[in-house]
N, C-alpha and C positions, 0 to 999 in steps of 0.2 A: 423488503427491499432486496433487489438482486444485483449482481455485479454488472449486468447490462444496463442498469439504471444510471451508472456513473458514466459520464462522458469524458473520454480521454482527450486532453487538449494538446498533447505533444510535450516536447521539452521546452522549458523556460529557464534560461540561465543554467542549463545543465541538469535541471531537476525535472522528473516526470510530473505531470500535473493532471488532475481530474477535477471535474465540477459536478455538483449535485445541487440543483436549484441555484441559490445565491452563494453557496459555500464552495470553496476551492481547497484542494489538498495537494501536497507536494511531497515527493519522495526522491531521494538520491540513490542511485544504483548501489546495492549492497548494504544500505543503512537499515537499522532496526527500528527506526522511528518515522512516522508520517507526521508532517507538520501542517498547520493551517495557515502559515504565512510563508511567502517565498524566501524570506531571509533565513528560515529554519529555526526561529527562536521560540515558537509557540507549538509545543508537542500536541498532537491530536490523538495518536494511538501507537501502540507497539506493533511491529511486524514480526511474525513468527512463521516457522515452517508449517505447512499443512499437516494435519494429523497423519501419521504413517499407518499403513495397513499392517496388521499383525504378522502376516506371512512374509513381508518384505524386510530385509535387513536394513538397519539404519545406515545412511550414507551422509557424508559431509557435503553440503552444497551451499552455494550462495543464495541469498534471498533474491527473489525475482519480482518483476513488475506485477505478476499475477498474485504473489504473496502479499504485496502491498495493497493491491485492489481488494483482496479478500479481507484484509485487516480493516480497511476503511468501511466496507459493508457491514462487518461484524460490529464495529464501533457505532455505526449509525442505527443499528437495529435495537 
């Protein structure tokens, strides 16, 4: 599975949403959890920063939509 296999549905009730087949996934900006229900009560996977390259210093940054999408794909594989 690749990130391009997820279809971005836009924002629903302030949460980003993706679908893959019959499954839907939801994420709120900056949150560290993707859920499988719009209410946010059923956790699906954790969102973490992408692995850093060894030559780049570590920086503090907020989690992004790309980080959430990567986490969904990793959890589905």
